[in-house]
C-alpha positions as CSV (number, residue, x, y, z in Angstrom):
1,P,-65.9,-91.6,-69.9
2,E,-67.8,-90.0,-66.5
3,P,-70.5,-87.1,-66.7
4,L,-69.7,-84.2,-65.5
5,F,-72.0,-83.9,-63.0
6,P,-75.0,-86.9,-61.8
7,V,-77.6,-88.2,-62.9
8,D,-80.9,-89.1,-62.1
9,P,-82.4,-91.8,-64.7
10,A,-86.0,-91.5,-61.8
11,N,-86.3,-87.6,-62.9
12,P,-87.8,-86.9,-66.8
13,V,-86.6,-83.6,-65.7
14,F,-83.2,-83.8,-64.3
15,E,-81.1,-82.2,-66.4
16,R,-83.7,-79.7,-67.0
17,C,-85.2,-77.5,-64.6
18,A,-88.4,-76.6,-64.3
19,V,-89.4,-74.9,-61.4
20,V,-89.6,-70.6,-61.8
21,G,-86.6,-68.0,-62.2
22,S,-85.2,-71.8,-63.8
23,D,-83.5,-70.6,-67.1
24,E,-82.0,-72.9,-69.8
25,F,-81.4,-70.2,-72.0
26,D,-83.4,-71.2,-75.4
27,G,-84.5,-68.2,-75.6
28,V,-84.6,-66.5,-79.2
29,G,-82.3,-62.7,-79.5
30,P,-79.3,-61.6,-77.3
31,D,-81.5,-60.8,-74.0
32,L,-82.4,-62.6,-71.0
33,D,-85.1,-63.9,-70.5
34,P,-87.8,-60.4,-68.4
35,T,-89.9,-62.7,-67.0
36,V,-87.6,-64.3,-65.3
37,W,-84.2,-62.0,-64.2
38,D,-85.7,-59.3,-62.4
39,R,-83.6,-56.4,-63.9
40,V,-80.0,-55.6,-64.1
41,V,-77.3,-53.8,-61.2
42,R,-75.6,-51.2,-64.0
43,A,-77.6,-52.3,-66.3
44,E,-76.9,-49.8,-68.4
45,S,-73.0,-51.2,-69.2
46,A,-73.9,-54.8,-69.0
47,R,-72.1,-56.8,-71.6
48,H,-74.1,-60.3,-71.5
49,V,-75.6,-62.0,-74.8
50,V,-78.4,-65.3,-74.4
51,G,-76.8,-67.3,-77.0
52,G,-77.2,-71.4,-78.2
53,G,-78.3,-72.4,-74.4
54,V,-75.0,-70.0,-72.6
55,L,-75.3,-67.0,-70.5
56,T,-71.9,-65.2,-71.2
57,I,-70.9,-63.0,-68.9
58,P,-67.3,-60.3,-69.9
59,T,-65.5,-61.0,-67.1
60,Y,-65.5,-56.9,-66.3
61,A,-62.6,-54.0,-64.5
62,A,-64.3,-53.9,-61.8
63,G,-64.9,-57.2,-58.9
64,V,-69.1,-57.1,-57.1
65,A,-69.0,-52.8,-56.5
66,G,-68.5,-52.4,-59.7
67,S,-69.3,-55.3,-62.7
68,P,-73.1,-55.5,-64.5
69,L,-74.9,-57.7,-62.4
70,P,-77.9,-60.4,-64.0
71,Q,-81.1,-60.2,-61.0
72,Q,-83.0,-62.9,-60.0
73,E,-85.7,-62.4,-56.1
74,L,-85.7,-64.9,-54.4
75,P,-87.9,-67.4,-53.8
76,A,-90.6,-67.1,-50.8
77,G,-90.1,-71.2,-49.8
78,P,-86.7,-74.1,-50.0
79,W,-84.7,-73.3,-53.6
80,Q,-81.7,-74.5,-54.7
81,V,-79.3,-73.0,-57.7
82,T,-77.7,-75.0,-59.7
83,T,-74.9,-73.8,-63.3
84,Q,-72.0,-74.7,-64.7
85,V,-69.6,-72.3,-66.1
86,T,-67.1,-72.1,-68.1
87,I,-64.1,-69.2,-67.7
88,D,-61.1,-68.8,-69.5
89,V,-59.1,-67.2,-67.5
90,G,-56.4,-63.9,-69.4
91,A,-55.8,-62.1,-66.3
92,R,-55.6,-63.5,-61.8
93,F,-58.7,-62.6,-60.4
94,Q,-61.4,-63.3,-63.5
95,Q,-63.4,-65.1,-62.1
96,A,-67.1,-67.7,-63.0
97,G,-69.7,-68.1,-60.4
98,L,-72.7,-67.3,-57.8
99,L,-73.8,-64.5,-56.6
100,L,-75.9,-64.4,-53.2
101,Y,-76.5,-60.0,-53.7
102,A,-78.0,-57.8,-51.1
103,S,-75.6,-55.5,-52.0
104,D,-72.9,-53.8,-53.5
105,T,-70.9,-54.8,-49.9
106,V,-73.4,-57.4,-48.6
107,Y,-73.0,-60.3,-50.7
108,G,-71.6,-64.0,-50.9
109,K,-70.6,-66.4,-53.6
110,F,-69.5,-69.2,-55.2
111,G,-67.1,-69.6,-58.0
112,L,-63.7,-70.2,-59.9
113,G,-61.0,-68.4,-61.4
114,Q,-57.7,-67.0,-61.0
115,A,-56.4,-66.3,-57.7
116,T,-52.9,-65.4,-57.5
117,P,-51.8,-69.4,-56.3
118,G,-53.6,-70.1,-59.5
119,K,-57.3,-71.5,-60.4
120,R,-59.4,-71.6,-57.4
121,L,-63.1,-72.5,-56.6
122,E,-63.7,-69.8,-53.7
123,V,-66.6,-68.9,-51.6
124,V,-66.5,-65.8,-49.5
125,Y,-69.0,-63.6,-47.5
126,Q,-68.6,-60.5,-47.6
127,N,-71.1,-57.9,-45.3
128,G,-70.1,-54.2,-44.7
129,T,-66.7,-54.0,-43.6
130,T,-66.4,-57.9,-42.7
131,S,-65.7,-60.5,-44.0
132,R,-64.8,-64.2,-45.1
133,Q,-63.0,-66.3,-47.6
134,D,-62.0,-69.7,-47.4
135,T,-58.0,-69.9,-46.6
136,E,-57.3,-72.4,-48.3
137,P,-59.1,-72.8,-51.7
138,P,-59.0,-76.0,-53.6
139,A,-56.9,-75.9,-56.1
140,V,-58.6,-76.7,-59.2
141,L,-55.7,-75.8,-62.4
142,E,-57.5,-78.0,-64.4
143,A,-60.6,-77.0,-64.6
144,D,-62.5,-74.2,-66.7
145,T,-66.1,-75.8,-66.2
146,V,-67.6,-77.0,-63.1
147,W,-71.1,-77.5,-61.4
148,L,-71.6,-75.1,-58.5
149,R,-74.6,-76.2,-56.1
């Protein structure tokens, strides 16, 4: 079978990023590495766990403005984020993805989620009362795992 993500044999660390801020979630214990993750918004209600090279975040009965959010500071120079997300969708509006978060009302997100018409890849930008969302996000009905960059 084809790989789920492109390979680069010339890059010895392609499958394991070694730059500051990277996390392979291979530490000991259920907690995020505090040298990589600066804070968790609403940490008191967080239920995420680390284990087996995976960060598992349960879906919460709240949107961005009510969910615990593990965070890192943005680096000073150019950066990119790449992650593999898997979601077992059980209800509408559950989602997994990346969130560029400034506040509960200013953020951008890119993810895989269950919308009214089915599972979709979505890009959303929220700035106060102004919101922009893909008008027709691509359906990915069979996908439970995707790579996001």
